[in-house]
C-alpha positions in Angstrom: -149.8 -32.5 124.9 -146.2 -33.4 125.7 -145.6 -35.0 129.0 -144.3 -32.6 131.6 -141.0 -33.7 133.2 -140.6 -33.6 136.9 -137.0 -32.5 137.2 -136.8 -33.1 140.9 -138.0 -36.6 140.5 -135.6 -37.2 137.6 -132.7 -36.0 139.7 -133.7 -38.3 142.5 -133.9 -41.2 140.2 -130.4 -40.6 139.0 -129.2 -40.2 142.6 -130.8 -43.6 143.4 -129.0 -45.1 140.4 -125.7 -43.7 141.8 -126.4 -45.3 145.2 -127.2 -48.7 143.7 -124.2 -48.9 141.4 -121.8 -47.5 144.0 -123.2 -49.9 146.6 -122.1 -52.8 144.3 -118.9 -51.5 142.9 -117.7 -48.8 145.3 -117.9 -45.1 144.9 -114.4 -44.6 143.6 -115.1 -46.9 140.6 -118.3 -45.2 139.5 -118.5 -42.8 136.6 -121.3 -40.8 135.1 -121.7 -43.3 132.3 -122.2 -46.1 134.8 -124.9 -44.1 136.6 -126.6 -43.3 133.3 -126.7 -47.0 132.4 -128.0 -48.0 135.8 -130.8 -45.3 135.6 -131.6 -46.3 132.0 -131.0 -42.8 130.6 -128.5 -41.3 128.3 -125.1 -39.9 129.5 -126.1 -36.5 128.1 -129.2 -36.5 130.4 -127.1 -37.1 133.5 -124.7 -34.4 132.4 -127.6 -32.1 131.7 -128.8 -32.4 135.4 -125.4 -32.5 137.1 -122.7 -31.2 134.6 -119.8 -32.8 136.5 -119.2 -36.0 138.5 -118.5 -33.8 141.6 -121.9 -32.2 141.4 -123.5 -35.7 141.0 -121.6 -37.0 144.0 -122.6 -34.0 146.2 -126.2 -34.5 145.3 -125.9 -38.2 146.0 -124.5 -37.3 149.4 -127.5 -35.1 150.1 -129.8 -37.8 149.0 -128.1 -40.3 151.3 -128.4 -37.9 154.2 -132.1 -37.4 153.5 -132.7 -41.2 153.5 -130.9 -41.4 156.8 -133.2 -38.8 158.3 -136.3 -40.8 157.1 -135.0 -44.0 158.6 -134.2 -42.2 161.9 -137.7 -40.6 162.0 -139.3 -44.1 161.4 -137.2 -45.6 164.3 -138.2 -42.8 166.6 -141.9 -43.3 165.7 -141.5 -47.0 166.4 -140.2 -46.2 169.9 -143.7 -44.9 170.9 -145.2 -41.6 172.0 -142.7 -39.3 173.6 -139.5 -41.4 173.7 -137.1 -40.4 176.4 -133.6 -39.1 175.9 -131.9 -42.5 176.0 -134.4 -43.9 173.5 -133.7 -40.9 171.2 -129.9 -41.4 171.5 -130.3 -45.2 170.8 -132.4 -44.4 167.8 -129.8 -42.1 166.3 -126.9 -44.4 166.9 -128.6 -47.6 165.9 -129.9 -46.1 162.7 -126.3 -45.4 161.7 -125.2 -49.0 162.2 -125.2 -51.2 159.0 -127.7 -53.7 160.3 -129.5 -54.3 157.0 -128.9 -53.8 153.3 -130.0 -50.2 153.1 -128.0 -49.1 156.2 -125.0 -51.1 155.0 -125.0 -49.2 151.7 -125.4 -45.9 153.6 -122.4 -46.6 155.8 -120.3 -47.9 153.0 -121.0 -44.9 150.7 -120.8 -42.2 153.4 -117.4 -43.5 154.5 -116.4 -43.5 150.9 -117.4 -39.9 150.5 -115.3 -39.0 153.5 -112.2 -40.7 152.0 -112.8 -39.0 148.7 -113.1 -35.6 150.3 -109.6 -36.1 151.8 -108.0 -36.1 148.3 -110.6 -34.4 146.0 -110.3 -30.6 146.3 -113.7 -30.0 144.8 -115.4 -32.3 147.3 -113.3 -31.0 150.2 -114.3 -27.4 149.3 -117.9 -28.3 149.9 -119.5 -28.3 153.4 -119.0 -32.1 153.7 -118.9 -32.0 157.5 -122.1 -29.9 158.0 -124.3 -33.1 158.4 -121.9 -34.7 160.9 -121.8 -31.4 162.8 -125.6 -31.3 162.8 -125.8 -34.8 164.2 -123.2 -33.9 166.8 -125.2 -30.8 167.8 -128.5 -32.7 168.0 -127.0 -35.5 170.1 -125.4 -33.0 172.5 -128.7 -31.2 172.9 -130.5 -34.5 173.8 -127.8 -35.2 176.4 -128.1 -31.7 177.8 -131.9 -32.2 178.2 -131.2 -35.5 179.9 -128.7 -33.8 182.2 -131.2 -31.2 183.1 -133.7 -33.9 184.0 -131.0 -35.6 186.1 -130.9 -38.7 183.9 -127.2 -38.7 183.3 -124.4 -40.1 185.5 -122.5 -37.5 187.5 -119.7 -35.8 185.6 -120.9 -36.5 182.1 -120.0 -33.8 179.6 -122.8 -33.7 177.0 -120.7 -32.2 174.2 -117.7 -34.5 174.6 -120.0 -37.5 175.1 -121.8 -36.8 171.9 -118.5 -36.6 170.0 -117.4 -39.9 171.5 -120.7 -41.7 170.8 -120.8 -40.7 167.2 -117.1 -41.7 166.7 -117.8 -45.1 168.4 -120.9 -45.7 166.2 -118.9 -44.9 163.1 -116.1 -47.3 164.1 -118.5 -50.0 165.0 -120.2 -49.6 161.7 -117.0 -50.1 159.8 -116.2 -53.2 162.0 -119.5 -54.7 160.9 -118.8 -54.0 157.2 -115.4 -55.7 157.3 -116.8 -58.7 159.3 -115.0 -58.0 162.5 -118.2 -58.2 164.5 -121.9 -58.8 164.1 -124.6 -56.1 164.3 -125.8 -57.6 167.5 -122.3 -57.4 169.0 -122.0 -53.8 168.0 -125.4 -53.0 169.4 -124.3 -54.6 172.7 -121.2 -52.4 172.8 -123.3 -49.2 172.4 -125.8 -50.4 175.0 -123.0 -51.0 177.5 -121.6 -47.6 176.9 -125.0 -45.9 177.3 -125.4 -47.7 180.6 -122.3 -45.8 181.7 -123.7 -42.5 180.6 -127.4 -42.7 181.7 -128.6 -43.4 185.2 -130.6 -46.5 185.7 -134.4 -46.1 186.0 -134.3 -47.9 189.4 -131.8 -45.4 190.8 -133.8 -42.4 189.5 -137.0 -43.8 191.0 -135.3 -44.5 194.3 -133.9 -41.0 194.6 -137.3 -39.5 193.6 -139.1 -41.5 196.3 -136.5 -40.5 198.9 -136.9 -36.8 198.1 
């Protein structure tokens, strides 16, 4: 019997090849022929699954987002059972920083997608910002929960703070990529900013005892 082809697996393998070759050469310099060579398949097969470079790039973006979600889930599990709001915020922000090879490639390529979307009408027409919007909404929800539990400093606006934290994380990630600062330095900046947003455990415990 002829071997059955797992089309979803084949598409994922091609997306992985895109990520690898783009991580080495930059997204702007990668063509479908390069991806086919990296995946060890024919150009016709890549075209069969994706038809155009734009469709390949969009699937690659979805693939990157999925891998980010997996790394975030692993970091949250590593934080222990029932991590608090600050630990959840730290997990999300730290996962986005390019602190190892996989996260470096993620930040590099995701930034490249954003730049391409500015000038490529096909990419710009797609819901490129839906994932950043989702991250912003999730982070704002965590901060609202923390506010309800009286874990935030007075006057903190959860929505505005979520926007600022994600923008800061993105900027710090780029500064790591270009060698301006180390991952440890970037993490210290984020930690300092979170200290200004979240109330200290000692202060919360003292007020709880007083009441």
